[in-house]
Gaussian input, Z-matrix of N, CA and C with variables (Angstrom, degrees):
# hf/3-21g

backbone

0 1
 N
 C     1     B1
 C     2     B2     1     A1
 N     3     B3     2     A2     1     D1
 C     4     B4     3     A3     2     D2
 C     5     B5     4     A4     3     D3
 N     6     B6     5     A5     4     D4
 C     7     B7     6     A6     5     D5
 C     8     B8     7     A7     6     D6
 N     9     B9     8     A8     7     D7
 C    10    B10     9     A9     8     D8
 C    11    B11    10    A10     9     D9
 N    12    B12    11    A11    10    D10
 C    13    B13    12    A12    11    D11
 C    14    B14    13    A13    12    D12
 N    15    B15    14    A14    13    D13
 C    16    B16    15    A15    14    D14
 C    17    B17    16    A16    15    D15
 N    18    B18    17    A17    16    D16
 C    19    B19    18    A18    17    D17
 C    20    B20    19    A19    18    D18
 N    21    B21    20    A20    19    D19
 C    22    B22    21    A21    20    D20
 C    23    B23    22    A22    21    D21
 N    24    B24    23    A23    22    D22
 C    25    B25    24    A24    23    D23
 C    26    B26    25    A25    24    D24
 N    27    B27    26    A26    25    D25
 C    28    B28    27    A27    26    D26
 C    29    B29    28    A28    27    D27
 N    30    B30    29    A29    28    D28
 C    31    B31    30    A30    29    D29
 C    32    B32    31    A31    30    D30
 N    33    B33    32    A32    31    D31
 C    34    B34    33    A33    32    D32
 C    35    B35    34    A34    33    D33
 N    36    B36    35    A35    34    D34
 C    37    B37    36    A36    35    D35
 C    38    B38    37    A37    36    D36
 N    39    B39    38    A38    37    D37
 C    40    B40    39    A39    38    D38
 C    41    B41    40    A40    39    D39
 N    42    B42    41    A41    40    D40
 C    43    B43    42    A42    41    D41
 C    44    B44    43    A43    42    D42
 N    45    B45    44    A44    43    D43
 C    46    B46    45    A45    44    D44
 C    47    B47    46    A46    45    D45
 N    48    B48    47    A47    46    D46
 C    49    B49    48    A48    47    D47
 C    50    B50    49    A49    48    D48
 N    51    B51    50    A50    49    D49
 C    52    B52    51    A51    50    D50
 C    53    B53    52    A52    51    D51
 N    54    B54    53    A53    52    D52
 C    55    B55    54    A54    53    D53
 C    56    B56    55    A55    54    D54
 N    57    B57    56    A56    55    D55
 C    58    B58    57    A57    56    D56
 C    59    B59    58    A58    57    D57
 N    60    B60    59    A59    58    D58
 C    61    B61    60    A60    59    D59
 C    62    B62    61    A61    60    D60
 N    63    B63    62    A62    61    D61
 C    64    B64    63    A63    62    D62
 C    65    B65    64    A64    63    D63
 N    66    B66    65    A65    64    D64
 C    67    B67    66    A66    65    D65
 C    68    B68    67    A67    66    D66
 N    69    B69    68    A68    67    D67
 C    70    B70    69    A69    68    D68
 C    71    B71    70    A70    69    D69
 N    72    B72    71    A71    70    D70
 C    73    B73    72    A72    71    D71
 C    74    B74    73    A73    72    D72
 N    75    B75    74    A74    73    D73
 C    76    B76    75    A75    74    D74
 C    77    B77    76    A76    75    D75
 N    78    B78    77    A77    76    D76
 C    79    B79    78    A78    77    D77
 C    80    B80    79    A79    78    D78
 N    81    B81    80    A80    79    D79
 C    82    B82    81    A81    80    D80
 C    83    B83    82    A82    81    D81
 N    84    B84    83    A83    82    D82
 C    85    B85    84    A84    83    D83
 C    86    B86    85    A85    84    D84
 N    87    B87    86    A86    85    D85
 C    88    B88    87    A87    86    D86
 C    89    B89    88    A88    87    D87
 N    90    B90    89    A89    88    D88
 C    91    B91    90    A90    89    D89
 C    92    B92    91    A91    90    D90
 N    93    B93    92    A92    91    D91
 C    94    B94    93    A93    92    D92
 C    95    B95    94    A94    93    D93
 N    96    B96    95    A95    94    D94
 C    97    B97    96    A96    95    D95
 C    98    B98    97    A97    96    D96
 N    99    B99    98    A98    97    D97
 C   100   B100    99    A99    98    D98
 C   101   B101   100   A100    99    D99
 N   102   B102   101   A101   100   D100
 C   103   B103   102   A102   101   D101
 C   104   B104   103   A103   102   D102
 N   105   B105   104   A104   103   D103
 C   106   B106   105   A105   104   D104
 C   107   B107   106   A106   105   D105
 N   108   B108   107   A107   106   D106
 C   109   B109   108   A108   107   D107
 C   110   B110   109   A109   108   D108
 N   111   B111   110   A110   109   D109
 C   112   B112   111   A111   110   D110
 C   113   B113   112   A112   111   D111
 N   114   B114   113   A113   112   D112
 C   115   B115   114   A114   113   D113
 C   116   B116   115   A115   114   D114
 N   117   B117   116   A116   115   D115
 C   118   B118   117   A117   116   D116
 C   119   B119   118   A118   117   D117
 N   120   B120   119   A119   118   D118
 C   121   B121   120   A120   119   D119
 C   122   B122   121   A121   120   D120
 N   123   B123   122   A122   121   D121
 C   124   B124   123   A123   122   D122
 C   125   B125   124   A124   123   D123
 N   126   B126   125   A125   124   D124
 C   127   B127   126   A126   125   D125
 C   128   B128   127   A127   126   D126
 N   129   B129   128   A128   127   D127
 C   130   B130   129   A129   128   D128
 C   131   B131   130   A130   129   D129
 N   132   B132   131   A131   130   D130
 C   133   B133   132   A132   131   D131
 C   134   B134   133   A133   132   D132
 N   135   B135   134   A134   133   D133
 C   136   B136   135   A135   134   D134
 C   137   B137   136   A136   135   D135
 N   138   B138   137   A137   136   D136
 C   139   B139   138   A138   137   D137
 C   140   B140   139   A139   138   D138
 N   141   B141   140   A140   139   D139
 C   142   B142   141   A141   140   D140
 C   143   B143   142   A142   141   D141
 N   144   B144   143   A143   142   D142
 C   145   B145   144   A144   143   D143
 C   146   B146   145   A145   144   D144
 N   147   B147   146   A146   145   D145
 C   148   B148   147   A147   146   D146
 C   149   B149   148   A148   147   D147
 N   150   B150   149   A149   148   D148
 C   151   B151   150   A150   149   D149
 C   152   B152   151   A151   150   D150
 N   153   B153   152   A152   151   D151
 C   154   B154   153   A153   152   D152
 C   155   B155   154   A154   153   D153
 N   156   B156   155   A155   154   D154
 C   157   B157   156   A156   155   D155
 C   158   B158   157   A157   156   D156
 N   159   B159   158   A158   157   D157
 C   160   B160   159   A159   158   D158
 C   161   B161   160   A160   159   D159
 N   162   B162   161   A161   160   D160
 C   163   B163   162   A162   161   D161
 C   164   B164   163   A163   162   D162
 N   165   B165   164   A164   163   D163
 C   166   B166   165   A165   164   D164
 C   167   B167   166   A166   165   D165
 N   168   B168   167   A167   166   D166
 C   169   B169   168   A168   167   D167
 C   170   B170   169   A169   168   D168
 N   171   B171   170   A170   169   D169
 C   172   B172   171   A171   170   D170
 C   173   B173   172   A172   171   D171
 N   174   B174   173   A173   172   D172
 C   175   B175   174   A174   173   D173
 C   176   B176   175   A175   174   D174
 N   177   B177   176   A176   175   D175
 C   178   B178   177   A177   176   D176
 C   179   B179   178   A178   177   D177
 N   180   B180   179   A179   178   D178
 C   181   B181   180   A180   179   D179
 C   182   B182   181   A181   180   D180
 N   183   B183   182   A182   181   D181
 C   184   B184   183   A183   182   D182
 C   185   B185   184   A184   183   D183
 N   186   B186   185   A185   184   D184
 C   187   B187   186   A186   185   D185
 C   188   B188   187   A187   186   D186
 N   189   B189   188   A188   187   D187
 C   190   B190   189   A189   188   D188
 C   191   B191   190   A190   189   D189
 N   192   B192   191   A191   190   D190
 C   193   B193   192   A192   191   D191
 C   194   B194   193   A193   192   D192
 N   195   B195   194   A194   193   D193
 C   196   B196   195   A195   194   D194
 C   197   B197   196   A196   195   D195
 N   198   B198   197   A197   196   D196
 C   199   B199   198   A198   197   D197
 C   200   B200   199   A199   198   D198
 N   201   B201   200   A200   199   D199
 C   202   B202   201   A201   200   D200
 C   203   B203   202   A202   201   D201
 N   204   B204   203   A203   202   D202
 C   205   B205   204   A204   203   D203
 C   206   B206   205   A205   204   D204
 N   207   B207   206   A206   205   D205
 C   208   B208   207   A207   206   D206
 C   209   B209   208   A208   207   D207
 N   210   B210   209   A209   208   D208
 C   211   B211   210   A210   209   D209
 C   212   B212   211   A211   210   D210
 N   213   B213   212   A212   211   D211
 C   214   B214   213   A213   212   D212
 C   215   B215   214   A214   213   D213
 N   216   B216   215   A215   214   D214
 C   217   B217   216   A216   215   D215
 C   218   B218   217   A217   216   D216
 N   219   B219   218   A218   217   D217
 C   220   B220   219   A219   218   D218
 C   221   B221   220   A220   219   D219
 N   222   B222   221   A221   220   D220
 C   223   B223   222   A222   221   D221
 C   224   B224   223   A223   222   D222
 N   225   B225   224   A224   223   D223
 C   226   B226   225   A225   224   D224
 C   227   B227   226   A226   225   D225
 N   228   B228   227   A227   226   D226
 C   229   B229   228   A228   227   D227
 C   230   B230   229   A229   228   D228
 N   231   B231   230   A230   229   D229
 C   232   B232   231   A231   230   D230
 C   233   B233   232   A232   231   D231
 N   234   B234   233   A233   232   D232
 C   235   B235   234   A234   233   D233
 C   236   B236   235   A235   234   D234
 N   237   B237   236   A236   235   D235
 C   238   B238   237   A237   236   D236
 C   239   B239   238   A238   237   D237
 N   240   B240   239   A239   238   D238
 C   241   B241   240   A240   239   D239
 C   242   B242   241   A241   240   D240
 N   243   B243   242   A242   241   D241
 C   244   B244   243   A243   242   D242
 C   245   B245   244   A244   243   D243
 N   246   B246   245   A245   244   D244
 C   247   B247   246   A246   245   D245
 C   248   B248   247   A247   246   D246
 N   249   B249   248   A248   247   D247
 C   250   B250   249   A249   248   D248
 C   251   B251   250   A250   249   D249
 N   252   B252   251   A251   250   D250
 C   253   B253   252   A252   251   D251
 C   254   B254   253   A253   252   D252
 N   255   B255   254   A254   253   D253
 C   256   B256   255   A255   254   D254
 C   257   B257   256   A256   255   D255
 N   258   B258   257   A257   256   D256
 C   259   B259   258   A258   257   D257
 C   260   B260   259   A259   258   D258
 N   261   B261   260   A260   259   D259
 C   262   B262   261   A261   260   D260
 C   263   B263   262   A262   261   D261
 N   264   B264   263   A263   262   D262
 C   265   B265   264   A264   263   D263
 C   266   B266   265   A265   264   D264
 N   267   B267   266   A266   265   D265
 C   268   B268   267   A267   266   D266
 C   269   B269   268   A268   267   D267
 N   270   B270   269   A269   268   D268
 C   271   B271   270   A270   269   D269
 C   272   B272   271   A271   270   D270
 N   273   B273   272   A272   271   D271
 C   274   B274   273   A273   272   D272
 C   275   B275   274   A274   273   D273
 N   276   B276   275   A275   274   D274
 C   277   B277   276   A276   275   D275
 C   278   B278   277   A277   276   D276
 N   279   B279   278   A278   277   D277
 C   280   B280   279   A279   278   D278
 C   281   B281   280   A280   279   D279
 N   282   B282   281   A281   280   D280
 C   283   B283   282   A282   281   D281
 C   284   B284   283   A283   282   D282
 N   285   B285   284   A284   283   D283
 C   286   B286   285   A285   284   D284
 C   287   B287   286   A286   285   D285
 N   288   B288   287   A287   286   D286
 C   289   B289   288   A288   287   D287
 C   290   B290   289   A289   288   D288
 N   291   B291   290   A290   289   D289
 C   292   B292   291   A291   290   D290
 C   293   B293   292   A292   291   D291
 N   294   B294   293   A293   292   D292
 C   295   B295   294   A294   293   D293
 C   296   B296   295   A295   294   D294
 N   297   B297   296   A296   295   D295
 C   298   B298   297   A297   296   D296
 C   299   B299   298   A298   297   D297
 N   300   B300   299   A299   298   D298
 C   301   B301   300   A300   299   D299
 C   302   B302   301   A301   300   D300
 N   303   B303   302   A302   301   D301
 C   304   B304   303   A303   302   D302
 C   305   B305   304   A304   303   D303
 N   306   B306   305   A305   304   D304
 C   307   B307   306   A306   305   D305
 C   308   B308   307   A307   306   D306
 N   309   B309   308   A308   307   D307
 C   310   B310   309   A309   308   D308
 C   311   B311   310   A310   309   D309
 N   312   B312   311   A311   310   D310
 C   313   B313   312   A312   311   D311
 C   314   B314   313   A313   312   D312
 N   315   B315   314   A314   313   D313
 C   316   B316   315   A315   314   D314
 C   317   B317   316   A316   315   D315
 N   318   B318   317   A317   316   D316
 C   319   B319   318   A318   317   D317
 C   320   B320   319   A319   318   D318

   B1=1.4491
   B2=1.5176
   B3=1.3177
   B4=1.4607
   B5=1.4815
   B6=1.2505
   B7=1.4778
   B8=1.4984
   B9=1.3294
   B10=1.4546
   B11=1.5279
   B12=1.2568
   B13=1.4726
   B14=1.5216
   B15=1.3143
   B16=1.4891
   B17=1.5310
   B18=1.2826
   B19=1.4910
   B20=1.5166
   B21=1.3519
   B22=1.4516
   B23=1.5227
   B24=1.3296
   B25=1.3888
   B26=1.5694
   B27=1.3737
   B28=1.4490
   B29=1.4809
   B30=1.3339
   B31=1.4427
   B32=1.5342
   B33=1.2803
   B34=1.4721
   B35=1.5287
   B36=1.2689
   B37=1.4775
   B38=1.5006
   B39=1.2920
   B40=1.4990
   B41=1.5380
   B42=1.3244
   B43=1.4152
   B44=1.6005
   B45=1.2679
   B46=1.5035
   B47=1.5644
   B48=1.3501
   B49=1.4809
   B50=1.4839
   B51=1.3015
   B52=1.5319
   B53=1.4927
   B54=1.3463
   B55=1.4931
   B56=1.4811
   B57=1.3255
   B58=1.4660
   B59=1.5365
   B60=1.3056
   B61=1.4978
   B62=1.5263
   B63=1.2978
   B64=1.5026
   B65=1.5280
   B66=1.3080
   B67=1.4683
   B68=1.5224
   B69=1.3046
   B70=1.4786
   B71=1.5465
   B72=1.2754
   B73=1.5276
   B74=1.4520
   B75=1.3809
   B76=1.4504
   B77=1.5056
   B78=1.3766
   B79=1.4432
   B80=1.5491
   B81=1.3196
   B82=1.4921
   B83=1.5213
   B84=1.3565
   B85=1.4473
   B86=1.5343
   B87=1.3537
   B88=1.4628
   B89=1.5262
   B90=1.3417
   B91=1.4436
   B92=1.5366
   B93=1.2419
   B94=1.5177
   B95=1.5297
   B96=1.3080
   B97=1.4397
   B98=1.5434
   B99=1.2652
   B100=1.4478
   B101=1.5410
   B102=1.3056
   B103=1.4659
   B104=1.5335
   B105=1.3574
   B106=1.4649
   B107=1.5492
   B108=1.3157
   B109=1.4929
   B110=1.5047
   B111=1.3729
   B112=1.4500
   B113=1.5304
   B114=1.3054
   B115=1.4554
   B116=1.5255
   B117=1.3679
   B118=1.5293
   B119=1.5462
   B120=1.3457
   B121=1.4525
   B122=1.5964
   B123=1.3366
   B124=1.4838
   B125=1.5523
   B126=1.2764
   B127=1.4282
   B128=1.5534
   B129=1.2963
   B130=1.4299
   B131=1.5074
   B132=1.2947
   B133=1.4598
   B134=1.5398
   B135=1.3063
   B136=1.4302
   B137=1.5158
   B138=1.3093
   B139=1.5165
   B140=1.5242
   B141=1.3681
   B142=1.4577
   B143=1.5038
   B144=1.3348
   B145=1.4725
   B146=1.5230
   B147=1.3298
   B148=1.4693
   B149=1.5018
   B150=1.3630
   B151=1.4842
   B152=1.5218
   B153=1.3605
   B154=1.4895
   B155=1.5259
   B156=1.3090
   B157=1.4802
   B158=1.5374
   B159=1.2875
   B160=1.5012
   B161=1.5164
   B162=1.3366
   B163=1.4343
   B164=1.5415
   B165=1.3493
   B166=1.4490
   B167=1.4907
   B168=1.3451
   B169=1.4749
   B170=1.5377
   B171=1.3296
   B172=1.4356
   B173=1.5719
   B174=1.2752
   B175=1.4746
   B176=1.4774
   B177=1.3637
   B178=1.4717
   B179=1.5121
   B180=1.3236
   B181=1.4623
   B182=1.5815
   B183=1.3022
   B184=1.4864
   B185=1.4965
   B186=1.3481
   B187=1.4579
   B188=1.5003
   B189=1.3499
   B190=1.3886
   B191=1.5368
   B192=1.2898
   B193=1.4278
   B194=1.5902
   B195=1.3308
   B196=1.3991
   B197=1.5381
   B198=1.3199
   B199=1.4102
   B200=1.5922
   B201=1.2929
   B202=1.4576
   B203=1.5404
   B204=1.2912
   B205=1.5291
   B206=1.5122
   B207=1.3357
   B208=1.4404
   B209=1.5132
   B210=1.3542
   B211=1.3981
   B212=1.5463
   B213=1.2941
   B214=1.5443
   B215=1.5453
   B216=1.2872
   B217=1.4780
   B218=1.5018
   B219=1.3323
   B220=1.4549
   B221=1.4903
   B222=1.3554
   B223=1.4871
   B224=1.4957
   B225=1.3239
   B226=1.4533
   B227=1.4979
   B228=1.3369
   B229=1.4809
   B230=1.4957
   B231=1.3705
   B232=1.4881
   B233=1.5015
   B234=1.3287
   B235=1.4923
   B236=1.4570
   B237=1.3973
   B238=1.3903
   B239=1.5393
   B240=1.2662
   B241=1.4481
   B242=1.4741
   B243=1.2874
   B244=1.4299
   B245=1.5513
   B246=1.3097
   B247=1.4178
   B248=1.4659
   B249=1.3452
   B250=1.4523
   B251=1.5442
   B252=1.3216
   B253=1.4600
   B254=1.5205
   B255=1.3319
   B256=1.4514
   B257=1.5401
   B258=1.3203
   B259=1.4626
   B260=1.5199
   B261=1.3165
   B262=1.4745
   B263=1.4975
   B264=1.3653
   B265=1.4511
   B266=1.5023
   B267=1.2741
   B268=1.4748
   B269=1.5414
   B270=1.3602
   B271=1.5012
   B272=1.5364
   B273=1.2697
   B274=1.4759
   B275=1.5436
   B276=1.3170
   B277=1.4988
   B278=1.4674
   B279=1.3420
   B280=1.4754
   B281=1.4824
   B282=1.2879
   B283=1.4954
   B284=1.5265
   B285=1.3539
   B286=1.4750
   B287=1.4998
   B288=1.3175
   B289=1.4123
   B290=1.5329
   B291=1.2863
   B292=1.5104
   B293=1.5193
   B294=1.3569
   B295=1.4929
   B296=1.5574
   B297=1.3136
   B298=1.5447
   B299=1.5606
   B300=1.2885
   B301=1.4555
   B302=1.5095
   B303=1.3166
   B304=1.4795
   B305=1.5218
   B306=1.3249
   B307=1.4410
   B308=1.5534
   B309=1.3102
   B310=1.5044
   B311=1.5093
   B312=1.3509
   B313=1.5328
   B314=1.5371
   B315=1.2800
   B316=1.5207
   B317=1.4786
   B318=1.2955
   B319=1.5271
   B320=1.4434
   A1=109.70
   A2=116.02
   A3=120.07
   A4=111.83
   A5=118.01
   A6=120.26
   A7=107.27
   A8=118.28
   A9=121.09
   A10=110.50
   A11=115.47
   A12=122.75
   A13=110.13
   A14=117.87
   A15=121.00
   A16=110.98
   A17=118.12
   A18=124.22
   A19=113.24
   A20=114.00
   A21=117.81
   A22=108.96
   A23=119.85
   A24=121.04
   A25=111.05
   A26=115.35
   A27=121.12
   A28=106.60
   A29=118.27
   A30=121.94
   A31=106.59
   A32=117.37
   A33=120.57
   A34=109.31
   A35=119.53
   A36=121.77
   A37=114.52
   A38=118.92
   A39=119.08
   A40=106.37
   A41=116.04
   A42=120.08
   A43=112.14
   A44=112.81
   A45=118.44
   A46=106.23
   A47=117.93
   A48=119.73
   A49=113.11
   A50=119.45
   A51=119.70
   A52=109.81
   A53=118.09
   A54=119.30
   A55=110.99
   A56=117.66
   A57=125.45
   A58=109.97
   A59=115.93
   A60=122.29
   A61=108.36
   A62=117.52
   A63=117.05
   A64=109.18
   A65=119.49
   A66=122.51
   A67=109.41
   A68=115.60
   A69=121.93
   A70=111.17
   A71=114.48
   A72=122.48
   A73=110.56
   A74=117.49
   A75=120.06
   A76=112.44
   A77=116.30
   A78=120.02
   A79=109.52
   A80=118.02
   A81=121.09
   A82=108.13
   A83=116.61
   A84=116.09
   A85=112.41
   A86=117.26
   A87=119.52
   A88=113.33
   A89=116.03
   A90=118.81
   A91=113.48
   A92=116.42
   A93=120.39
   A94=109.45
   A95=116.74
   A96=118.98
   A97=110.70
   A98=118.48
   A99=121.99
   A100=111.66
   A101=111.19
   A102=115.56
   A103=112.90
   A104=117.77
   A105=118.64
   A106=111.51
   A107=114.21
   A108=118.88
   A109=109.32
   A110=116.58
   A111=119.65
   A112=112.37
   A113=116.27
   A114=120.61
   A115=113.93
   A116=113.72
   A117=119.61
   A118=112.57
   A119=115.61
   A120=120.23
   A121=110.08
   A122=113.94
   A123=118.97
   A124=108.53
   A125=119.58
   A126=122.48
   A127=115.11
   A128=116.41
   A129=119.64
   A130=114.07
   A131=116.13
   A132=121.10
   A133=114.59
   A134=118.38
   A135=122.34
   A136=114.11
   A137=114.06
   A138=121.39
   A139=110.46
   A140=115.53
   A141=120.93
   A142=112.05
   A143=115.12
   A144=119.72
   A145=111.16
   A146=117.03
   A147=121.43
   A148=109.08
   A149=118.06
   A150=120.54
   A151=109.80
   A152=118.82
   A153=121.04
   A154=107.31
   A155=116.13
   A156=116.26
   A157=112.23
   A158=115.68
   A159=122.51
   A160=108.92
   A161=121.22
   A162=126.29
   A163=111.83
   A164=115.18
   A165=119.83
   A166=109.80
   A167=120.49
   A168=123.89
   A169=109.43
   A170=115.62
   A171=121.24
   A172=112.11
   A173=118.13
   A174=122.64
   A175=111.12
   A176=115.91
   A177=117.04
   A178=109.43
   A179=119.28
   A180=120.85
   A181=111.60
   A182=115.27
   A183=117.92
   A184=112.46
   A185=117.30
   A186=118.48
   A187=112.79
   A188=119.24
   A189=121.90
   A190=109.39
   A191=119.99
   A192=124.41
   A193=110.15
   A194=117.12
   A195=120.22
   A196=110.36
   A197=118.09
   A198=121.78
   A199=112.58
   A200=113.72
   A201=121.19
   A202=109.31
   A203=117.07
   A204=121.67
   A205=109.09
   A206=121.66
   A207=122.57
   A208=114.09
   A209=118.41
   A210=122.04
   A211=112.95
   A212=116.65
   A213=116.00
   A214=111.80
   A215=120.83
   A216=123.08
   A217=110.64
   A218=118.34
   A219=121.68
   A220=115.22
   A221=117.11
   A222=121.26
   A223=108.40
   A224=119.89
   A225=121.55
   A226=113.42
   A227=118.21
   A228=119.54
   A229=111.95
   A230=115.79
   A231=121.15
   A232=112.58
   A233=118.12
   A234=120.83
   A235=113.55
   A236=118.37
   A237=117.70
   A238=115.07
   A239=115.32
   A240=114.97
   A241=111.92
   A242=117.66
   A243=124.49
   A244=107.94
   A245=119.49
   A246=122.32
   A247=112.82
   A248=117.03
   A249=119.47
   A250=111.90
   A251=117.49
   A252=121.51
   A253=109.96
   A254=118.65
   A255=122.23
   A256=109.05
   A257=116.70
   A258=117.57
   A259=111.50
   A260=118.05
   A261=119.84
   A262=110.04
   A263=116.37
   A264=118.28
   A265=113.82
   A266=115.97
   A267=124.71
   A268=107.29
   A269=113.35
   A270=118.74
   A271=108.99
   A272=118.45
   A273=123.04
   A274=108.09
   A275=116.45
   A276=120.92
   A277=113.92
   A278=117.44
   A279=124.02
   A280=110.33
   A281=121.31
   A282=122.35
   A283=108.17
   A284=115.76
   A285=118.42
   A286=115.76
   A287=119.45
   A288=122.78
   A289=109.91
   A290=117.62
   A291=122.64
   A292=108.90
   A293=114.93
   A294=115.45
   A295=110.47
   A296=114.37
   A297=115.74
   A298=109.93
   A299=119.46
   A300=121.80
   A301=112.11
   A302=115.47
   A303=115.75
   A304=110.67
   A305=116.93
   A306=122.55
   A307=111.10
   A308=116.20
   A309=120.76
   A310=109.27
   A311=116.60
   A312=118.32
   A313=110.58
   A314=117.12
   A315=120.29
   A316=111.52
   A317=118.37
   A318=119.95
   A319=111.67
   D1=127.19
   D2=178.52
   D3=-117.54
   D4=152.89
   D5=-178.56
   D6=-104.42
   D7=134.65
   D8=177.24
   D9=-95.77
   D10=-174.11
   D11=-178.23
   D12=-60.07
   D13=-39.41
   D14=-175.87
   D15=-88.14
   D16=12.17
   D17=177.74
   D18=62.93
   D19=28.46
   D20=173.75
   D21=-101.42
   D22=125.53
   D23=-174.06
   D24=-70.68
   D25=141.56
   D26=171.95
   D27=-102.69
   D28=124.79
   D29=175.95
   D30=-96.71
   D31=78.52
   D32=-174.05
   D33=-91.72
   D34=-15.29
   D35=-176.61
   D36=-102.44
   D37=30.79
   D38=175.91
   D39=-121.87
   D40=155.26
   D41=-179.74
   D42=-58.06
   D43=152.61
   D44=-178.07
   D45=-59.67
   D46=131.27
   D47=-177.30
   D48=-68.33
   D49=-33.94
   D50=179.81
   D51=-71.01
   D52=-38.16
   D53=178.25
   D54=-67.42
   D55=-39.91
   D56=177.66
   D57=-61.20
   D58=-45.49
   D59=178.76
   D60=-64.27
   D61=-42.03
   D62=-179.29
   D63=-69.88
   D64=-34.16
   D65=178.13
   D66=-60.16
   D67=-51.05
   D68=179.89
   D69=-57.51
   D70=-44.17
   D71=-179.84
   D72=-63.14
   D73=-46.32
   D74=-179.13
   D75=-65.06
   D76=-39.98
   D77=-179.47
   D78=-65.64
   D79=-44.71
   D80=-176.81
   D81=-64.03
   D82=-51.90
   D83=-176.07
   D84=-66.10
   D85=-40.42
   D86=179.53
   D87=-61.37
   D88=-44.00
   D89=179.79
   D90=-69.78
   D91=-37.41
   D92=176.27
   D93=-64.85
   D94=-44.53
   D95=179.59
   D96=-64.61
   D97=-42.09
   D98=178.98
   D99=-61.74
   D100=-45.67
   D101=-179.71
   D102=-66.46
   D103=-27.33
   D104=174.99
   D105=-71.43
   D106=-33.37
   D107=177.65
   D108=-67.76
   D109=-45.44
   D110=-179.63
   D111=-65.84
   D112=-29.83
   D113=177.48
   D114=-70.68
   D115=-29.47
   D116=177.56
   D117=-79.42
   D118=-11.35
   D119=-173.10
   D120=-62.17
   D121=127.96
   D122=-178.06
   D123=-116.22
   D124=4.30
   D125=-178.81
   D126=108.38
   D127=-7.77
   D128=178.48
   D129=-74.18
   D130=-26.97
   D131=177.63
   D132=95.52
   D133=-10.21
   D134=-178.65
   D135=-65.90
   D136=-49.62
   D137=179.70
   D138=-68.52
   D139=-36.61
   D140=178.17
   D141=-57.85
   D142=-44.53
   D143=179.36
   D144=-63.82
   D145=-41.95
   D146=179.68
   D147=-65.20
   D148=-39.99
   D149=-179.14
   D150=-66.18
   D151=-37.62
   D152=178.56
   D153=-67.83
   D154=-42.33
   D155=-178.62
   D156=-61.95
   D157=-40.43
   D158=176.88
   D159=-61.91
   D160=-43.28
   D161=177.85
   D162=-61.13
   D163=-43.30
   D164=-178.42
   D165=-67.97
   D166=-43.85
   D167=178.74
   D168=-62.97
   D169=-45.63
   D170=177.39
   D171=-58.77
   D172=-42.62
   D173=178.28
   D174=-63.83
   D175=-47.89
   D176=-176.55
   D177=-66.95
   D178=-43.13
   D179=178.68
   D180=-62.76
   D181=-39.13
   D182=176.65
   D183=-63.76
   D184=-45.09
   D185=177.35
   D186=-60.01
   D187=-40.02
   D188=179.64
   D189=-66.04
   D190=-40.55
   D191=-178.87
   D192=-67.90
   D193=-35.83
   D194=178.02
   D195=-68.62
   D196=-42.60
   D197=173.90
   D198=-57.87
   D199=-41.72
   D200=-178.92
   D201=-67.83
   D202=-41.12
   D203=-173.87
   D204=-76.89
   D205=-22.47
   D206=-177.75
   D207=-111.40
   D208=8.88
   D209=-175.74
   D210=-56.44
   D211=-37.57
   D212=-177.20
   D213=-71.06
   D214=-13.10
   D215=177.68
   D216=-77.37
   D217=-20.16
   D218=-176.09
   D219=-76.21
   D220=-16.09
   D221=-172.71
   D222=-118.84
   D223=79.58
   D224=-176.58
   D225=-62.32
   D226=-22.29
   D227=-179.31
   D228=-70.45
   D229=-12.98
   D230=176.84
   D231=-93.49
   D232=-6.37
   D233=-177.70
   D234=-72.52
   D235=-31.90
   D236=179.47
   D237=-75.62
   D238=158.42
   D239=174.80
   D240=-62.64
   D241=152.90
   D242=-176.17
   D243=-61.54
   D244=126.29
   D245=-178.35
   D246=-64.24
   D247=-24.51
   D248=-179.28
   D249=-83.49
   D250=-6.31
   D251=-176.43
   D252=-59.52
   D253=-45.54
   D254=-176.26
   D255=-66.60
   D256=-38.55
   D257=178.59
   D258=-70.15
   D259=-34.98
   D260=177.24
   D261=-66.07
   D262=-43.13
   D263=177.17
   D264=-59.70
   D265=-41.60
   D266=-179.37
   D267=-62.83
   D268=-45.90
   D269=-177.65
   D270=-65.15
   D271=-38.23
   D272=-178.13
   D273=-69.80
   D274=-40.10
   D275=-178.72
   D276=-64.78
   D277=-35.03
   D278=-174.88
   D279=-105.53
   D280=9.24
   D281=178.98
   D282=-68.42
   D283=143.33
   D284=-179.80
   D285=-59.29
   D286=-34.19
   D287=-177.94
   D288=-69.58
   D289=-37.48
   D290=177.45
   D291=-69.07
   D292=-44.55
   D293=179.74
   D294=-61.61
   D295=-37.98
   D296=179.56
   D297=-66.28
   D298=-39.84
   D299=176.29
   D300=-60.46
   D301=-42.33
   D302=-179.16
   D303=-70.41
   D304=-34.76
   D305=176.97
   D306=-62.43
   D307=-41.37
   D308=177.85
   D309=-66.57
   D310=-40.23
   D311=-179.13
   D312=-64.88
   D313=-35.47
   D314=-178.48
   D315=-69.35
   D316=-30.10
   D317=-178.66
   D318=-64.28

């Protein structure tokens, strides 16, 4: 959590909320669907195969969504603020066009 100039926290180090919501939805729907197939099983094996297929697809999709949601945690060199940010701010602050604007405002 980082604080900005306006004292509003930035939650930049948490998984993406849409991906996390999708992950939870996929897990719940996949598990319920698989359980319904296993509940219908009467010994013929047809529903058991469909239930296993649903579990495999749910697991693969969940793993991909977990990778997608946590991708920013794998690159710690990107966690820090950009080192050029301070230089850019300084350049913007002392740029002739900005100085001229401030000069016009003061008049």
